C-alpha positions, 0 to 999 in steps of 0.5 A, a space after each residue: 500500499 502506498 503511503 505518503 510519509 511526512 518527515 518525522 520531527 526529531 525526538 527530543 530524547 536521543 533514541 538509538 536503533 539496534 537490531 529489533 530493540 530501541 534504547 532510550 537514554 531517558 527513562 519513561 518516568 522522565 519523559 513528558 506525554 509528548 516525548 513519550 508518544 514520539 518515542 512510541 510512535 517511532 518504535 512503532 514505525 520501526 516494527 514495520 522493518 521486521 519480518 514476522 510470521 503470523 503465529 498465534 500459538 500458546 508459548 511459555 515465555 520468561 517473566 518479566 520481559 518475556 517474548 515469543 520468537 522475534 520472527 513470530 507473533 500476532 497483533 498484540 505483539 506489536 504493541 507489546 514490542 513497541 511499548 517495550 522499546 520505550 521501557 514499558 513491559 506490558 507483560 509485567 503491568 498486565 500480569 500484576 493488574 490481573 493478580 489483583 483484579 482477576 475478576 475485572 478481566 473478561 472471558 476467563 471461562 473462554 480460555 479455561 483459566 481460573 488464574 492469571 498466566 503471564 505467558 499469554 494474558 498480555 497477548 489477548 486483545 480483550 485483556 489489553 482493552 480492560 488494562 488500557 481502560 483501567 490504567 490509561 485513558 478510554 477515549 470516545 469511539 467516533 467516525 472522525 479521523 481527527 479524533 485519532 491521534 498518533 500513539 492512540 491504541 484502536 481495537 476493532 471487531 473483525 467479526 465472528 468474535 475476533 478482535 484486533 489491535 493496532 497503533 496510530 502513527 504520525 504518518 498520513 495516507 496520501 488519498 484519505 489524509 488519515 493517520 495510518 495504523 501499525 498493526 499485524 493482521 496476518 502479514 507482519 507488521 504493516 503501516 496502512 490506512 485501515 482505521 475505518 476498515 472494520 468496526 472500532 470497539 475501542 480507543 485508548 491512550 496509555 503512557 506507562 505505569 508512571 502515569 496510570 490512574 
């Protein structure tokens, strides 16, 4: 998909790219929301340079800072990896909240769970939706592209009970003037104009645990 890219503003905190990781010279807690968002968006865009096979399998991973093999993943893994690149471990954050508030999270019977599982909980879209609502900001769902800003997290219903998640970045599609989405719907991380391709069921902002409610 052809996308007309705008020049990116320089980051206010130096970011060094190496392999599939991004290391920042300032901790997330030291950043303003604007600085954090710029780094998060840069991390999400960087994810599109990676080749990732869509593998939805349950995988046992270390805790904290665990990840499935770098060349595999699903839509949630792109969100997890983008946040981890700017110093926020969603595996830890979701797991710790679920330990304290397990009943607040949805569909446990669907997954045959009666306790949190740090291997998989953060990799499920419904759990991330609850987490971002609890610990971040839940924003209005509208049909106005201007309401969706870089760094926003969007979830969709693809039909048949299948949920999907992506992140808005600071590039625009030439033909729609919409900010585009970084997501993985099966072909690896892509940057595409898909904001209104499916029914939106969630709209969030999350700036890390230092700014949680």
